[in-house]
Structures are given as structure tokens and as C-alpha cells.
All heavy atoms as an XYZ file, in Angstrom:
1042
protein
N      62.217    104.781    155.109
C      62.194    106.168    155.546
C      61.898    107.050    154.333
O      62.468    106.877    153.282
C      63.541    106.530    156.168
C      63.656    108.005    156.478
S      65.240    108.451    157.170
C      64.810    108.449    158.860
N      61.035    108.012    154.525
C      60.674    108.951    153.479
C      61.868    109.864    153.214
O      62.439    110.455    154.124
C      59.467    109.768    153.953
C      59.050    110.828    152.966
O      59.502    110.770    151.808
O      58.264    111.702    153.342
N      62.289    109.984    151.930
C      63.462    110.803    151.582
C      63.229    112.284    151.892
O      64.170    113.031    152.056
C      63.811    110.632    150.095
C      64.387    109.283    149.797
C      65.773    109.165    150.351
C      66.397    107.850    149.954
N      67.628    107.578    150.563
N      61.968    112.711    151.969
C      61.684    114.110    152.270
C      61.735    114.422    153.753
O      61.662    115.559    154.161
N      61.847    113.381    154.584
C      61.850    113.567    156.027
C      63.169    114.171    156.481
O      64.236    113.755    156.051
C      61.632    112.222    156.712
C      61.561    112.320    158.218
C      61.331    110.954    158.853
O      61.240    109.966    158.151
N      61.256    110.920    160.154
N      63.082    115.156    157.349
C      64.274    115.792    157.867
C      64.968    114.855    158.859
O      64.302    114.158    159.620
C      63.871    117.069    158.589
C      64.847    118.164    158.515
S      64.023    119.651    159.083
C      65.244    120.222    160.180
N      66.280    114.811    158.842
C      67.018    113.940    159.749
C      67.167    114.657    161.080
O      67.992    115.531    161.253
C      68.401    113.580    159.170
C      69.182    112.732    160.160
C      68.241    112.858    157.854
N      66.308    114.297    162.013
C      66.349    114.870    163.353
C      65.645    113.896    164.285
O      65.016    112.948    163.829
C      65.667    116.261    163.407
O      64.809    116.331    164.517
C      64.894    116.591    162.224
N      65.765    114.120    165.534
C      65.107    113.269    166.530
C      64.213    114.163    167.368
O      64.681    115.117    167.977
C      66.150    112.577    167.405
C      65.553    111.653    168.401
N      64.932    110.493    168.036
C      65.484    111.717    169.740
C      64.503    109.873    169.123
N      64.825    110.602    170.160
N      62.939    113.853    167.401
C      61.976    114.661    168.130
C      61.742    114.068    169.512
O      61.515    112.868    169.649
C      60.660    114.714    167.352
C      59.556    115.405    168.103
C      59.583    116.775    168.285
C      58.506    114.687    168.647
C      58.588    117.421    168.976
C      57.498    115.323    169.334
C      57.541    116.692    169.500
O      56.552    117.320    170.190
N      61.830    114.898    170.507
C      61.572    114.478    171.881
C      60.333    115.222    172.353
O      60.310    116.457    172.379
C      62.781    114.802    172.783
C      62.476    114.445    174.221
C      64.012    114.085    172.290
N      59.297    114.493    172.725
C      58.036    115.106    173.152
C      58.119    115.477    174.631
O      57.933    114.645    175.505
C      56.874    114.143    172.903
C      55.529    114.793    173.193
O      55.497    116.008    173.496
O      54.504    114.086    173.114
N      58.400    116.738    174.906
C      58.504    117.196    176.294
C      57.167    117.693    176.829
O      57.069    118.054    177.992
C      59.547    118.328    176.409
O      59.168    119.388    175.529
C      60.928    117.833    176.045
N      56.126    117.710    176.011
C      54.819    118.181    176.476
C      54.173    117.177    177.427
O      53.271    117.536    178.169
C      53.867    118.418    175.287
O      53.685    117.183    174.579
C      54.424    119.474    174.357
N      54.640    115.939    177.435
C      54.072    114.913    178.306
C      54.649    114.960    179.717
O      54.182    114.276    180.607
C      54.325    113.521    177.708
C      53.743    113.327    176.329
C      52.234    113.476    176.312
O      51.547    113.041    177.231
N      51.710    114.107    175.283
N      55.679    115.786    179.921
C      56.342    115.863    181.218
C      55.790    117.056    181.992
O      55.866    118.181    181.512
C      57.868    116.031    181.024
C      58.565    116.115    182.369
C      58.420    114.890    180.203
N      55.236    116.803    183.184
C      54.738    117.938    183.978
C      55.877    118.900    184.321
O      56.977    118.480    184.682
C      54.203    117.276    185.253
C      53.982    115.837    184.891
C      54.977    115.519    183.828
N      55.621    120.177    184.186
C      56.660    121.196    184.373
C      57.117    121.309    185.820
O      58.218    121.771    186.077
C      56.148    122.539    183.876
N      56.273    120.888    186.779
C      56.628    121.067    188.184
C      57.501    119.945    188.733
O      57.880    119.962    189.886
C      55.362    121.194    189.031
C      54.477    119.962    188.946
O      54.630    119.177    187.981
O      53.637    119.777    189.848
N      57.843    118.962    187.915
C      58.661    117.848    188.381
C      60.107    117.997    187.904
O      60.356    118.321    186.751
C      58.121    116.525    187.847
C      56.799    116.151    188.439
C      56.450    114.773    188.020
N      55.227    114.341    188.677
C      54.685    113.185    188.490
N      55.220    112.330    187.655
N      53.587    112.852    189.128
N      61.037    117.725    188.812
C      62.429    117.729    188.353
C      62.668    116.532    187.431
O      62.019    115.502    187.571
C      63.231    117.592    189.645
C      62.291    117.015    190.633
C      60.910    117.432    190.231
N      63.565    116.696    186.490
C      63.825    115.594    185.572
C      65.300    115.561    185.188
O      65.980    116.577    185.170
C      62.964    115.723    184.330
C      63.241    116.972    183.558
C      62.312    117.115    182.401
N      62.382    118.505    181.970
C      61.459    119.108    181.307
N      60.387    118.473    180.953
N      61.596    120.356    180.959
N      65.739    114.382    184.891
C      67.085    114.171    184.379
C      66.924    113.565    182.995
O      66.088    112.685    182.783
C      67.867    113.202    185.273
C      68.043    113.619    186.728
C      68.645    112.463    187.524
C      68.956    114.824    186.815
N      67.705    114.020    182.056
C      67.617    113.508    180.698
C      68.997    113.063    180.243
O      69.971    113.787    180.406
C      67.100    114.595    179.735
O      65.861    115.079    180.224
C      66.918    114.038    178.340
N      69.045    111.882    179.689
C      70.277    111.373    179.093
C      69.996    111.210    177.609
O      69.084    110.470    177.225
C      70.647    110.031    179.727
C      71.919    109.448    179.143
O      72.727    110.211    178.590
O      72.092    108.224    179.228
N      70.752    111.917    176.772
C      70.517    111.889    175.331
C      71.810    111.495    174.645
O      72.873    112.029    174.951
C      70.067    113.274    174.846
C      69.619    113.289    173.421
C      68.343    112.867    173.076
C      70.463    113.703    172.403
C      67.912    112.871    171.760
C      70.055    113.711    171.081
C      68.775    113.300    170.771
O      68.348    113.291    169.464
N      71.712    110.549    173.722
C      72.925    110.134    173.019
C      72.640    109.953    171.532
O      71.531    109.618    171.132
C      73.469    108.828    173.604
O      72.569    107.773    173.355
N      73.665    110.201    170.738
C      73.617    109.966    169.297
C      74.837    109.109    168.970
O      75.969    109.519    169.213
C      73.658    111.275    168.490
C      73.676    110.990    166.997
C      72.489    112.169    168.864
N      74.588    107.913    168.450
C      75.669    106.976    168.151
C      75.710    106.741    166.641
O      74.733    106.261    166.063
C      75.456    105.639    168.899
C      76.568    104.659    168.564
C      75.373    105.879    170.403
N      76.819    107.083    165.994
C      76.916    106.843    164.548
C      77.206    105.377    164.254
O      77.823    104.680    165.054
C      78.090    107.726    164.122
C      78.923    107.857    165.350
C      77.988    107.777    166.515
N      76.745    104.911    163.096
C      77.025    103.567    162.610
C      77.852    103.689    161.344
O      77.476    104.418    160.428
C      75.708    102.811    162.291
O      74.901    102.801    163.464
C      75.989    101.395    161.845
N      78.970    102.994    161.316
C      79.861    103.031    160.158
C      79.838    101.681    159.453
O      79.668    100.653    160.082
C      81.293    103.358    160.587
C      81.415    104.735    161.200
C      81.341    104.907    162.574
C      81.575    105.851    160.407
C      81.434    106.166    163.142
C      81.678    107.114    160.957
C      81.603    107.267    162.325
O      81.692    108.511    162.875
N      80.016    101.705    158.156
C      80.055    100.491    157.348
C      81.435    100.397    156.708
O      81.918    101.368    156.107
C      78.972    100.546    156.278
C      78.902     99.329    155.404
C      77.804     99.478    154.361
O      77.010    100.404    154.386
N      77.776     98.556    153.444
N      82.058     99.243    156.812
C      83.401     99.060    156.264
C      83.418     99.376    154.770
O      82.590     98.899    154.011
C      83.871     97.625    156.492
N      84.365    100.223    154.381
C      84.554    100.543    152.969
C      83.545    101.513    152.374
O      83.607    101.831    151.195
N      82.623    102.044    153.186
C      81.588    102.924    152.646
C      82.107    104.343    152.423
O      82.736    104.937    153.301
C      80.389    102.984    153.605
C      79.378    104.018    153.180
C      78.509    103.759    152.132
C      79.323    105.263    153.788
C      77.607    104.716    151.712
C      78.419    106.222    153.378
C      77.566    105.949    152.338
O      76.675    106.892    151.924
N      81.841    104.853    151.251
C      82.050    106.266    150.941
C      80.782    106.769    150.261
O      80.211    106.071    149.416
C      83.242    106.455    150.000
C      84.623    106.171    150.584
C      85.683    106.221    149.502
C      84.953    107.156    151.686
N      80.318    107.966    150.599
C      79.100    108.495    149.979
C      79.286    108.686    148.470
O      80.420    108.865    147.991
C      78.897    109.850    150.663
C      79.793    109.868    151.833
C      80.867    108.870    151.603
N      78.192    108.665    147.718
C      78.281    108.824    146.261
C      79.018    110.091    145.821
O      79.769    110.058    144.849
C      76.821    108.852    145.815
C      76.078    108.133    146.889
C      76.821    108.413    148.159
N      78.825    111.200    146.520
C      79.498    112.434    146.087
C      81.015    112.330    146.259
O      81.767    112.948    145.505
C      78.936    113.670    146.801
C      79.315    113.818    148.251
C      80.437    114.538    148.635
C      78.535    113.247    149.262
C      80.784    114.684    149.960
C      78.871    113.391    150.596
C      79.991    114.109    150.936
O      80.327    114.257    152.254
N      81.482    111.538    147.216
C      82.919    111.334    147.378
C      83.457    110.510    146.215
O      84.529    110.788    145.681
C      83.241    110.658    148.731
C      82.866    111.577    149.893
C      84.711    110.252    148.808
C      83.687    112.856    149.992
N      82.684    109.496    145.788
C      83.105    108.712    144.617
C      83.205    109.598    143.372
O      84.144    109.462    142.587
C      82.140    107.538    144.368
C      82.327    106.416    145.338
N      83.426    105.592    145.320
C      81.554    105.986    146.362
C      83.331    104.701    146.286
N      82.205    104.924    146.941
N      82.250    110.523    143.224
C      82.312    111.459    142.088
C      83.550    112.346    142.190
O      84.264    112.560    141.209
C      81.043    112.312    142.027
C      79.826    111.581    141.500
C      78.683    112.532    141.202
N      78.246    113.309    142.363
C      77.357    112.889    143.263
N      76.803    111.699    143.146
N      76.999    113.663    144.265
N      83.816    112.862    143.388
C      85.002    113.711    143.585
C      86.290    112.937    143.307
O      87.228    113.473    142.712
C      85.030    114.267    145.008
C      83.967    115.306    145.255
O      83.296    115.754    144.333
N      83.790    115.675    146.507
N      86.334    111.679    143.730
C      87.522    110.854    143.483
C      87.716    110.614    141.988
O      88.842    110.665    141.489
C      87.421    109.524    144.228
C      87.617    109.595    145.746
C      87.297    108.247    146.389
C      89.015    110.037    146.106
N      86.615    110.370    141.274
C      86.715    110.157    139.824
C      87.221    111.423    139.131
O      88.076    111.350    138.239
C      85.359    109.735    139.258
N      86.707    112.590    139.543
C      87.168    113.855    138.960
C      88.645    114.097    139.272
O      89.414    114.557    138.416
C      86.323    115.012    139.493
C      84.900    115.011    138.974
C      84.021    116.047    139.662
O      84.541    116.879    140.448
O      82.801    116.016    139.417
N      89.054    113.769    140.489
C      90.455    113.957    140.879
C      91.363    112.994    140.118
O      92.450    113.379    139.688
C      90.614    113.773    142.403
O      89.745    114.701    143.057
C      92.046    114.031    142.845
N      90.921    111.747    139.950
C      91.704    110.788    139.161
C      91.901    111.300    137.737
O      92.995    111.177    137.167
C      91.027    109.411    139.144
C      91.156    108.665    140.467
O      92.045    109.025    141.269
O      90.366    107.732    140.699
N      90.854    111.900    137.170
C      90.976    112.449    135.814
C      91.936    113.647    135.798
O      92.742    113.786    134.893
C      89.599    112.868    135.275
C      89.635    113.368    133.847
C      90.176    112.326    132.878
O      89.708    111.193    132.857
N      91.164    112.700    132.074
N      91.852    114.489    136.818
C      92.759    115.650    136.904
C      94.213    115.185    137.048
O      95.128    115.782    136.454
C      92.364    116.543    138.079
N      94.439    114.119    137.799
C      95.797    113.574    137.950
C      96.290    113.028    136.612
O      97.439    113.270    136.213
C      95.836    112.489    139.051
C      95.643    113.133    140.430
C      97.143    111.708    139.002
C      95.436    112.140    141.562
N      95.432    112.312    135.906
C      95.816    111.770    134.591
C      96.143    112.900    133.620
O      97.128    112.824    132.873
C      94.694    110.891    134.037
N      95.354    113.970    133.624
C      95.622    115.129    132.760
C      96.952    115.792    133.121
O      97.729    116.190    132.242
C      94.488    116.149    132.863
C      93.168    115.637    132.298
O      93.183    114.615    131.570
O      92.122    116.251    132.598
N      97.219    115.910    134.438
C      98.468    116.530    134.888
C      99.674    115.672    134.492
O     100.723    116.208    134.109
C      98.433    116.746    136.396
N      99.516    114.353    134.557
C     100.617    113.467    134.147
C     100.877    113.590    132.640
O     102.034    113.560    132.206
C     100.305    112.016    134.527
C     100.463    111.752    136.005
C     100.175    110.300    136.349
C     100.407    110.041    137.832
N     100.136    108.644    138.197
N      99.808    113.744    131.862
C      99.987    113.941    130.411
C     100.690    115.267    130.139
O     101.584    115.349    129.281
C      98.632    113.901    129.708
N     100.303    116.297    130.888
C     100.959    117.600    130.741
C     102.425    117.518    131.163
O     103.301    118.109    130.521
C     100.230    118.654    131.580
C     100.790    120.044    131.433
C     100.070    121.069    132.301
O      98.968    120.778    132.804
O     100.642    122.158    132.477
N     102.706    116.762    132.218
C     104.077    116.579    132.670
C     104.919    115.884    131.597
O     106.050    116.295    131.327
C     104.095    115.760    133.967
C     105.460    115.442    134.564
C     106.209    116.721    134.938
C     105.311    114.544    135.780
N     104.355    114.877    130.962
C     105.079    114.173    129.894
C     105.391    115.122    128.746
O     106.489    115.092    128.179
C     104.253    112.984    129.406
N     104.459    116.000    128.418
C     104.673    116.987    127.356
C     105.777    117.965    127.738
O     106.657    118.278    126.925
C     103.363    117.757    127.060
O     102.361    116.822    126.692
C     103.546    118.766    125.961
N     105.736    118.437    128.993
C     106.767    119.377    129.466
C     108.156    118.737    129.449
O     109.143    119.394    129.138
C     106.449    119.855    130.884
C     105.366    120.914    131.042
C     105.092    121.168    132.526
C     105.775    122.208    130.364
N     108.215    117.462    129.802
C     109.520    116.782    129.855
C     110.112    116.552    128.461
O     111.305    116.372    128.330
C     109.386    115.450    130.602
C     109.168    115.651    132.097
C     108.891    114.357    132.842
O     108.327    113.420    132.297
N     109.277    114.333    134.110
N     109.262    116.558    127.430
C     109.746    116.342    126.062
C     110.164    117.650    125.388
O     110.813    117.620    124.343
C     108.678    115.642    125.219
C     108.415    114.219    125.651
C     107.238    113.590    124.935
O     106.572    114.245    124.135
N     106.969    112.334    125.232
N     109.781    118.768    125.953
C     110.103    120.062    125.342
C     111.575    120.405    125.517
O     112.206    120.048    126.507
C     109.247    121.171    125.958
C     107.789    121.102    125.583
C     106.995    122.215    126.255
O     107.490    122.932    127.103
N     105.748    122.348    125.836
N     112.077    121.093    124.514
C     113.451    121.593    124.599
C     113.388    123.099    124.373
O     112.824    123.537    123.372
C     114.339    120.922    123.531
C     115.734    121.520    123.561
C     114.368    119.428    123.731
N     113.890    123.921    125.224
C     114.470    123.611    126.518
C     113.387    123.302    127.554
O     112.257    123.777    127.450
C     115.226    124.887    126.888
C     114.451    125.977    126.230
C     113.907    125.373    124.959
N     113.741    122.520    128.550
C     112.779    122.156    129.593
C     112.683    123.267    130.632
O     113.691    123.882    130.986
C     113.213    120.866    130.290
C     113.097    119.630    129.426
C     113.468    118.368    130.190
O     114.028    118.431    131.274
N     113.157    117.225    129.606
N     111.489    123.511    131.074
C     111.249    124.468    132.160
C     111.217    123.655    133.456
O     110.175    123.127    133.844
C     109.932    125.211    131.929
C     109.660    126.263    132.996
O     110.456    126.377    133.954
O     108.629    126.952    132.877
N     112.373    123.529    134.099
C     112.496    122.636    135.263
C     111.595    123.052    136.416
O     111.060    122.208    137.116
C     113.953    122.558    135.726
C     114.245    121.395    136.646
C     113.909    120.035    136.031
O     114.203    119.765    134.879
N     113.275    119.184    136.812
N     111.414    124.359    136.630
C     110.561    124.801    137.744
C     109.108    124.390    137.498
O     108.405    123.988    138.431
C     110.678    126.303    137.962
O     110.189    127.013    136.839
N     108.656    124.466    136.251
C     107.287    124.038    135.929
C     107.148    122.529    136.099
O     106.139    122.040    136.616
C     106.915    124.447    134.506
N     108.163    121.785    135.690
C     108.150    120.325    135.835
C     108.105    119.943    137.310
O     107.296    119.113    137.732
C     109.370    119.699    135.131
C     109.228    119.834    133.615
C     109.542    118.228    135.520
C     110.456    119.414    132.833
N     108.963    120.560    138.117
C     109.013    120.261    139.550
C     107.693    120.628    140.239
O     107.192    119.879    141.083
C     110.169    120.997    140.217
C     111.525    120.468    139.781
O     111.591    119.336    139.246
O     112.530    121.200    139.970
N     107.126    121.777    139.878
C     105.848    122.204    140.461
C     104.726    121.245    140.119
O     103.898    120.903    140.976
N     104.687    120.789    138.870
C     103.641    119.865    138.444
C     103.814    118.502    139.121
O     102.827    117.885    139.544
C     103.663    119.718    136.923
C     102.434    119.096    136.265
C     101.150    119.747    136.731
C     102.559    119.175    134.752
N     105.057    118.041    139.258
C     105.318    116.774    139.950
C     104.825    116.846    141.399
O     104.217    115.909    141.910
C     106.817    116.450    139.939
C     107.318    115.850    138.669
C     108.806    115.514    138.808
C     109.369    114.901    137.548
N     110.815    114.610    137.678
N     105.105    117.986    142.058
C     104.681    118.161    143.449
C     103.155    118.165    143.567
O     102.594    117.548    144.468
C     105.262    119.451    144.019
C     104.963    119.641    145.487
C     105.592    120.897    146.068
O     106.450    121.517    145.403
O     105.216    121.254    147.192
N     102.480    118.841    142.639
C     101.015    118.867    142.642
C     100.438    117.458    142.461
O      99.493    117.073    143.154
C     100.483    119.782    141.541
S     100.688    121.528    141.891
N     101.017    116.696    141.544
C     100.550    115.327    141.299
C     100.744    114.474    142.554
O      99.830    113.747    142.966
C     101.289    114.710    140.085
C     100.856    115.410    138.793
C     101.032    113.204    139.989
C     101.710    115.060    137.574
N     101.914    114.562    143.169
C     102.186    113.790    144.386
C     101.211    114.155    145.511
O     100.704    113.283    146.218
C     103.623    114.015    144.843
C     104.659    113.377    143.952
C     106.082    113.809    144.286
O     106.282    114.558    145.280
O     106.995    113.402    143.553
N     100.942    115.457    145.671
C     100.011    115.903    146.715
C      98.607    115.361    146.480
O      97.934    114.912    147.413
C      99.982    117.433    146.793
C     101.245    118.012    147.373
O     102.031    117.318    148.018
N     101.473    119.295    147.126
N      98.143    115.427    145.228
C      96.799    114.929    144.910
C      96.707    113.422    145.118
O      95.721    112.920    145.661
C      96.417    115.288    143.472
C      96.127    116.758    143.256
C      94.932    117.255    144.040
O      93.909    116.538    144.097
O      95.016    118.354    144.605
N      97.743    112.692    144.698
C      97.727    111.236    144.877
C      97.736    110.860    146.354
O      97.045    109.931    146.772
C      98.925    110.604    144.154
C      98.783    110.609    142.651
C     100.000    110.082    141.913
O     101.127    110.164    142.442
O      99.815    109.598    140.785
N      98.480    111.610    147.154
C      98.513    111.357    148.596
C      97.149    111.657    149.227
O      96.664    110.902    150.073
C      99.593    112.199    149.268
C      99.719    111.934    150.749
C     100.790    112.782    151.420
O     101.616    113.385    150.719
O     100.776    112.834    152.651
N      96.522    112.747    148.811
C      95.203    113.105    149.347
C      94.166    112.048    148.995
O      93.339    111.671    149.832
C      94.773    114.477    148.821
N      94.201    111.549    147.771
C      93.260    110.503    147.349
C      93.486    109.238    148.169
O      92.539    108.613    148.647
C      93.397    110.226    145.831
C      92.690    108.940    145.446
C      92.851    111.390    145.031
N      94.736    108.858    148.355
C      95.052    107.656    149.136
C      94.564    107.790    150.577
O      93.984    106.851    151.139
C      96.551    107.389    149.100
N      94.749    108.968    151.166
C      94.287    109.186    152.547
C      92.767    109.119    152.642
O      92.227    108.538    153.582
C      94.760    110.544    153.058
C      96.187    110.565    153.469
C      96.530    111.893    154.087
N      97.928    111.930    154.452
C      98.515    112.964    155.004
N      97.829    114.069    155.231
N      99.786    112.920    155.321
N      92.085    109.719    151.687
C      90.631    109.697    151.713
C      90.099    108.279    151.542
O      89.166    107.874    152.235
C      90.057    110.611    150.632
C      88.533    110.725    150.603
C      87.993    111.201    151.945
C      88.094    111.661    149.505
N      90.696    107.509    150.655
C      90.254    106.127    150.462
C      90.495    105.290    151.719
O      89.702    104.413    152.038
C      90.963    105.505    149.262
C      90.435    106.028    147.935
C      91.153    105.397    146.769
C      90.607    105.906    145.439
N      91.336    105.333    144.289
N      91.587    105.581    152.424
C      91.912    104.823    153.637
C      91.038    105.247    154.821
O      90.505    104.420    155.542
C      93.385    105.017    153.996
C      93.797    104.299    155.256
C      95.240    104.569    155.606
C      95.599    103.914    156.931
N      96.914    104.295    157.391
N      90.902    106.559    155.040
C      90.226    107.072    156.225
C      88.755    107.417    156.011
O      88.016    107.581    156.987
C      90.949    108.313    156.746
C      92.362    107.996    157.169
O      92.626    106.957    157.740
N      93.289    108.891    156.872
N      88.336    107.557    154.766
C      86.969    107.967    154.463
C      85.890    107.144    155.128
O      84.923    107.699    155.670
N      85.992    105.814    155.124
C      84.938    105.018    155.753
C      84.764    105.297    157.247
O      83.725    104.983    157.815
C      85.404    103.571    155.515
C      86.190    103.659    154.254
C      86.910    104.979    154.344
N      85.761    105.898    157.882
C      85.650    106.246    159.302
C      85.117    107.667    159.499
O      84.908    108.095    160.627
C      87.010    106.114    159.987
C      87.607    104.742    159.845
C      88.648    104.497    158.964
C      87.100    103.669    160.573
C      89.191    103.234    158.818
C      87.634    102.397    160.435
C      88.673    102.186    159.554
O      89.199    100.929    159.412
N      84.924    108.390    158.405
C      84.474    109.778    158.483
C      82.999    109.945    158.146
O      82.389    110.941    158.515
C      85.291    110.650    157.513
C      86.794    110.680    157.723
C      87.462    111.460    156.601
C      87.132    111.283    159.060
N      82.441    108.983    157.409
C      81.082    109.128    156.906
C      80.183    108.013    157.437
O      80.186    106.912    156.916
C      81.084    109.104    155.372
C      81.954    110.168    154.761
C      83.210    109.864    154.256
C      81.528    111.482    154.721
C      84.021    110.838    153.707
C      82.329    112.467    154.169
C      83.577    112.147    153.664
N      79.411    108.293    158.488
C      78.504    107.259    159.010
C      77.362    106.985    158.037
O      76.995    107.840    157.231
C      77.983    107.868    160.309
C      78.167    109.330    160.155
C      79.329    109.538    159.234
N      76.825    105.784    158.113
C      75.686    105.416    157.266
C      74.369    105.615    157.998
O      73.324    105.737    157.365
C      75.798    103.954    156.810
O      75.912    103.116    157.961
C      77.004    103.753    155.916
N      74.407    105.642    159.331
C      73.181    105.805    160.120
C      73.542    106.358    161.496
O      74.711    106.384    161.884
C      72.461    104.468    160.260
N      72.508    106.804    162.209
C      72.656    107.277    163.580
C      71.560    106.639    164.423
O      70.426    106.512    163.965
C      72.490    108.795    163.673
C      73.533    109.568    162.930
C      73.294    110.029    161.649
C      74.758    109.827    163.512
C      74.248    110.745    160.961
C      75.728    110.548    162.823
C      75.467    110.999    161.546
N      71.901    106.270    165.645
C      70.896    105.815    166.597
C      70.800    106.884    167.670
O      71.769    107.159    168.381
C      71.287    104.460    167.221
O      71.406    103.502    166.176
C      70.236    104.003    168.218
N      69.628    107.511    167.763
C      69.390    108.575    168.740
C      68.550    107.997    169.873
O      67.505    107.387    169.623
C      68.642    109.732    168.095
S      69.488    110.415    166.670
N      68.998    108.202    171.090
C      68.300    107.650    172.243
C      68.163    108.732    173.307
O      69.128    109.436    173.605
C      69.076    106.456    172.825
O      69.296    105.504    171.796
C      68.312    105.800    173.957
N      66.964    108.833    173.858
C      66.716    109.758    174.964
C      66.097    108.964    176.108
O      65.196    108.153    175.894
C      65.781    110.879    174.533
N      66.604    109.196    177.303
C      66.075    108.532    178.489
C      65.733    109.613    179.508
O      66.543    110.483    179.796
C      67.122    107.577    179.056
C      66.604    106.708    180.162
C      67.630    105.663    180.566
O      68.496    105.995    181.401
O      67.568    104.550    180.028
N      64.515    109.538    180.025
C      64.026    110.550    180.971
C      63.810    109.904    182.324
O      63.197    108.853    182.423
C      62.687    111.138    180.508
C      62.696    111.579    179.084
C      62.163    110.775    178.078
C      63.252    112.791    178.726
C      62.182    111.175    176.759
C      63.283    113.197    177.411
C      62.743    112.384    176.446
O      62.768    112.786    175.133
N      64.318    110.552    183.334
C      64.107    110.106    184.708
C      63.307    111.211    185.402
O      63.788    112.323    185.568
C      65.437    109.912    185.420
C      66.211    108.750    184.903
C      66.771    108.613    183.683
C      66.480    107.555    185.605
N      67.392    107.403    183.570
C      67.235    106.727    184.748
C      66.171    107.087    186.886
C      67.669    105.477    185.128
C      66.620    105.839    187.265
C      67.356    105.044    186.389
N      62.103    110.894    185.766
C      61.226    111.868    186.414
C      60.966    111.441    187.853
O      60.703    110.268    188.122
C      59.891    111.945    185.669
C      59.987    112.244    184.180
C      58.657    112.031    183.508
C      60.457    113.662    183.991
N      61.025    112.384    188.765
C      60.717    112.087    190.166
C      59.226    111.798    190.280
O      58.393    112.568    189.810
C      61.108    113.262    191.045
N      58.872    110.666    190.882
C      57.453    110.306    190.999
C      56.873    110.709    192.348
O      55.660    110.757    192.511
C      57.279    108.795    190.819
O      57.828    108.107    191.926
N      57.728    110.956    193.315
C      57.316    111.267    194.690
C      56.541    110.133    195.313
O      55.750    110.314    196.229
C      56.530    112.588    194.742
C      57.332    113.739    194.208
C      57.064    114.269    192.951
C      58.383    114.272    194.937
C      57.831    115.305    192.437
C      59.150    115.310    194.429
C      58.866    115.815    193.181
O      59.625    116.832    192.680
N      56.756    108.937    194.810
C      56.160    107.725    195.369
C      57.301    106.943    196.002
O      58.222    106.524    195.302
C      55.502    106.908    194.255
C      54.910    105.603    194.742
O      55.039    105.296    195.951
O      54.320    104.879    193.921
N      57.264    106.726    197.330
C      58.376    106.035    197.981
C      58.636    104.629    197.432
O      59.756    104.153    197.447
C      57.971    105.967    199.455
C      56.861    106.926    199.620
C      56.240    107.144    198.277
N      57.602    103.978    196.937
C      57.774    102.620    196.413
C      58.406    102.618    195.018
O      59.048    101.654    194.643
C      56.429    101.905    196.369
C      55.847    101.662    197.749
C      54.506    100.985    197.655
C      53.906    100.858    199.049
N      52.567    100.335    199.006
N      58.199    103.659    194.270
C      58.776    103.787    192.916
C      59.196    105.241    192.736
O      58.449    106.048    192.185
C      57.760    103.384    191.867
N      60.389    105.599    193.221
C      60.783    107.011    193.238
C      61.028    107.634    191.858
O      61.023    108.842    191.739
C      62.068    107.015    194.062
C      62.580    105.622    193.986
C      61.385    104.735    193.812
N      61.217    106.806    190.848
C      61.503    107.356    189.529
C      60.577    106.756    188.478
O      60.285    105.577    188.486
C      62.942    107.064    189.105
C      63.957    107.739    189.955
C      64.669    107.184    190.958
C      64.347    109.096    189.891
N      65.493    108.107    191.537
C      65.322    109.298    190.892
C      63.984    110.177    189.104
C      65.927    110.522    191.117
C      64.591    111.399    189.310
C      65.549    111.571    190.312
N      60.146    107.614    187.561
C      59.439    107.169    186.360
C      60.458    107.297    185.239
O      60.992    108.378    184.984
C      58.221    108.066    186.055
C      57.237    108.033    187.213
C      57.567    107.652    184.747
C      56.148    109.086    187.110
N      60.768    106.190    184.590
C      61.773    106.196    183.538
C      61.101    105.905    182.205
O      60.340    104.947    182.073
C      62.872    105.132    183.801
C      63.914    105.154    182.701
C      63.504    105.349    185.163
N      61.349    106.759    181.251
C      60.849    106.502    179.898
C      62.031    106.631    178.937
O      62.977    107.348    179.195
C      59.730    107.464    179.521
O      60.205    108.783    179.505
N      61.927    105.906    177.837
C      63.033    105.864    176.888
C      62.483    105.896    175.468
O      61.508    105.228    175.159
C      63.833    104.584    177.124
C      65.025    104.408    176.271
C      65.704    103.071    176.634
N      66.816    102.810    175.785
C      68.079    103.024    176.096
N      68.391    103.496    177.269
N      69.043    102.759    175.253
N      63.115    106.699    174.635
C      62.777    106.770    173.211
C      64.046    106.510    172.422
O      65.118    106.967    172.787
C      62.254    108.162    172.835
C      60.945    108.538    173.461
C      60.522    109.936    173.039
O      60.825    110.346    171.901
O      59.908    110.613    173.866
N      63.905    105.789    171.317
C      65.054    105.521    170.465
C      64.599    105.558    169.018
O      63.479    105.144    168.694
C      65.658    104.157    170.802
O      66.833    103.962    170.061
N      65.467    106.053    168.162
C      65.130    106.165    166.745
C      66.395    105.981    165.927
O      67.445    106.532    166.239
C      64.517    107.543    166.473
C      64.024    107.727    165.068
C      63.333    109.081    164.892
O      63.378    109.939    165.770
N      62.726    109.281    163.764
N      66.298    105.171    164.866
C      67.410    104.985    163.930
C      67.158    105.884    162.715
O      66.082    105.871    162.143
C      67.511    103.528    163.473
C      67.938    102.611    164.606
O      68.731    103.055    165.461
O      67.476    101.462    164.654
N      68.180    106.643    162.345
C      68.066    107.580    161.248
C      69.102    107.260    160.183
O      70.266    106.983    160.499
C      68.264    109.014    161.722
C      67.289    109.481    162.801
C      67.746    110.812    163.367
C      65.902    109.589    162.223
N      68.700    107.331    158.932
C      69.609    107.125    157.810
C      70.418    108.396    157.614
O      69.867    109.487    157.493
C      68.790    106.806    156.551
C      69.633    106.539    155.337
O      70.880    106.564    155.431
O      69.046    106.284    154.271
N      71.732    108.281    157.609
C      72.596    109.449    157.469
C      72.515    110.053    156.065
O      72.909    111.205    155.866
C      74.039    109.070    157.783
N      72.039    109.312    155.107
C      71.992    109.796    153.716
C      70.655    110.387    153.345
O      70.480    110.847    152.222
C      72.349    108.664    152.768
C      73.704    108.056    153.035
C      74.808    109.091    153.043
O      74.920    109.883    152.119
N      75.627    109.106    154.076
N      69.687    110.347    154.241
C      68.348    110.854    153.899
C      68.333    112.357    153.764
O      69.106    113.069    154.268
C      67.348    110.426    154.959
């Protein structure tokens, strides 16, 4: 697939006569890959891991100071716990949030007005890369 191509599904309705009734069934089905996270999520996770490490170093410094500022220590501990929990949730649930591809399908049912074949059915399907 050309990286410059827009991710969309084109349905050619110019081939359908306007005077005929039609039914259209259109579906988009995402495809997920086990353990997949997009590159930008990996970058965000790396930045967050570094921010957590920096906060832990700052926490160690605060805990060594005399007198200790307990409210600052407690606030920093809470921030670290929240960030670690968010990272853990994203690593666990992320692969279910970011599809790798989509399958787009359109099915057209056109009245033929022929008693022997009352419907003309046509179907189009296209697989699209979610990262394009």
C-alpha cells in the first residue's frame, strides 16, 4: 500500500441506476494483533518511564532532607503510583485499543425487476492498513 494513500474505502455509486431501490450493507471490521502497540505509544511509554525514574530520584532526595517536607513526599509518591498504574493499564489494554488493519465491506442489493432473479447483488471488499 502506498504510504501517501488516504485510509478510506471508496464505493462507486455511479454504476447504480438512480431509479432502482437499493439496500446497502456496509461494515468495517478491525483486526488486532496480540501485543501490538503503535510506535508513538512506545515512545510515550519510554518518556513516561524516564519521568517515573526522575520522580523516584527526586523522592529519594526529598526523603534524605532534614527537615522532611512530608506533604511533598506524599504528593510525589502519589504521582509516581498513578503514573505506574497508568503505564501498566496501557501495556495490558493497549493491544485491544489499536487495530493494525481494517476490512471494509460493502454489499449492494438492487431490485432487478426480473421474476427469475429479483435481486442483483454486488460486493466490494478492501483491506486497509491502520498505520498508513
